[in-house]
N, C-alpha and C positions, 0 to 999 in steps of 0.2 A: 618667529614661527607665532603663527595665530590659532589656537585654540577654538571652537566652537562650542561653547557649553550646554545649548540646546540645539538639537539638530531634528526637522518633525520631515517627515518626507506623504505628502499627499499625494495622489491621483488627479488632474484636472482634464477634462475633456477639451479633445483640439476645436470640436464643430458642432454646430446641432442647426439642422435646415429645419426651418418653419412650415414647410410647405407639408401637406398634407390632403387627403383626398377630402371634400366638403362632407361625404356621410360620416364620417368619424366622429366620435363624442370628443368633445373638450376634455382633456388629459392634465391640465395643466401643465403642460411645456412649451406652450407657447409665452407664457409670460416669466417663462424660465430666465433667471439672470445670469449671463454667461461668467459677469465679472464675481459670483458668489463660488467661493472656493468650497470643496465639497468637506462635508464633515470631515476631520481629521482621524477620527474612529472609526471610519464605516470599514468594512469587511467585506463589500460585495466584490471587490477585484481577486481576493482570497480563490473564491471558486472557478476561477481563469488560471491563477496560479498552479493549483491543486491538480488541474485536466493535464496545463502544460507538463507538469512534474510527473505524471505517473510514469512507472516504472524504469527512473532517470537513478542512477546513481545520489550526486550528489545532493540535488534537492530535497531527498529522501533523509539523506544524513543531518542536513541542516536542521531541516523540521523532524526530527525522529519519531515524534510521537503522532504517528498516521492519522488519521479521522476519517478515512475516504473508504467505501465499503464497492467495487466496481465488480459486475460481472463478467466474467470474460469465454474465450475458446482457446485451447491450444489444438493445431491442426495437427491431425492424424499422419504419422513417419517423426511426430520434431523427436528430436533424442534427450531423455533425463540421465542421471545419473546419481548413483548413489556409494559411498563410501562407506563402509563396515572394515570389522575385525572378524567378522565370522564368513565364513565362505558359504553362503546361502543366503537364500533371499529374504526380507524380511516374512513372517509370516503375515502380520498383519499391517494397518496404515503405518507406511512411516517417509520424511520429508527427503523428494528429490532436490536436485539442480540441475541448473540449466547449461553448467560448464564442467568439465572434470575437474580444475585446478581447486572448485569449492568444494566438491565433494570428500576428495581426497584427506581435506581438513578434517574428515569428520572418521578416520580409518579410527585414531586414538591408540590407545593400547600403551602395553611395552615394547620395547624393541624387539624386532625377531617374531613377534607372532603374525606377522603379517599386514597387508593390507588387501583388501578385495573393493574393487573397483568394477562395480555392474553400469554396462551401459544400457539401457530401455530406451522401445520407439514404441509411442503413441499407435495402437492397431486400428484407432478411432477419433475423432474429434472428441475432445476432453471440454465439459463444461466445467471451468472454473468461478472460484472466490477470490478475487485480487484484494491485498489489504496491503494500502501505502505506508509510507514510512520508514523508519530501521526496523518492519512487526518483525521481522526474527532476532533480532538484537535482546539477549539476554542482561536487559537492566532493567531492574522494576520501576516503576511508577511511568509508564508512558506506551512505550512502543506494541506491547503485547495486549494494552485496553480494548481496542476494537475488537480481538479474538476473544478474549476472555468475555466480555459483553455477550458474542455471538453464542459463545461454547455454555458460559455459566450466568447470565444473565447481570454479571458484576464484574468488575475491576478484582484481582487475585494477585497483586502484587508480591505475598509470599511465596504464588504457585510460577513464579519465574523460569525455575527449572524444570517444570513437571510438563517437558515435551511431550510424552509417547499421552500422558491421558488428556492436552489438551487437542490433540491430532484426533485423538479417539472423538471425541466429546465434538468436535466441529467437523467430524465424519457424520457421526449422529442424527446433529441438528442438520446437515445439508442433504440426506436421505431423504428429505419431505420435499425436498426441491431439485431433486435429479443431480445435484452436486458433487462432481467427479473427486476435484482436490481444492486445493489452494496454495493461491501464488503469494507469499512476502519477500 
């Protein structure tokens, strides 16, 4: 069995055409040496990896500390779900899910208290802000940082379970920008 002590992965360009229109100013790429390897500390490829992993489970589980904040739209007629112990809709901002199985987990409470699963349908397109990573995970130092920065201007790892205050403050921030909700 052979074990590698040091493994290094880098991105290597496949090719480059030196042709360009004569009016273009020399950008130095004509002298680019294709034998030179890229800097192993380069991070530019992470931009494409981030875009590729938006709304996917496993990439955002692996890289749980999200760093991308993306505007989006939820179309009219989209079904959203909210699970609760109470038999009435929440009086203020509250989190919903895109599948009922996830919402049922939030019924909580003692056995026999009941579980109310509300199915909601959007009546108009919604403007949303999407936080990538495992941004709904209740873990200190990371997954909630982007939301904390928007809501409070600083990371508050000691407020991990302050979901009601977090959504209220995010909604307050979003009012200035016409944001209807948040996806995480």
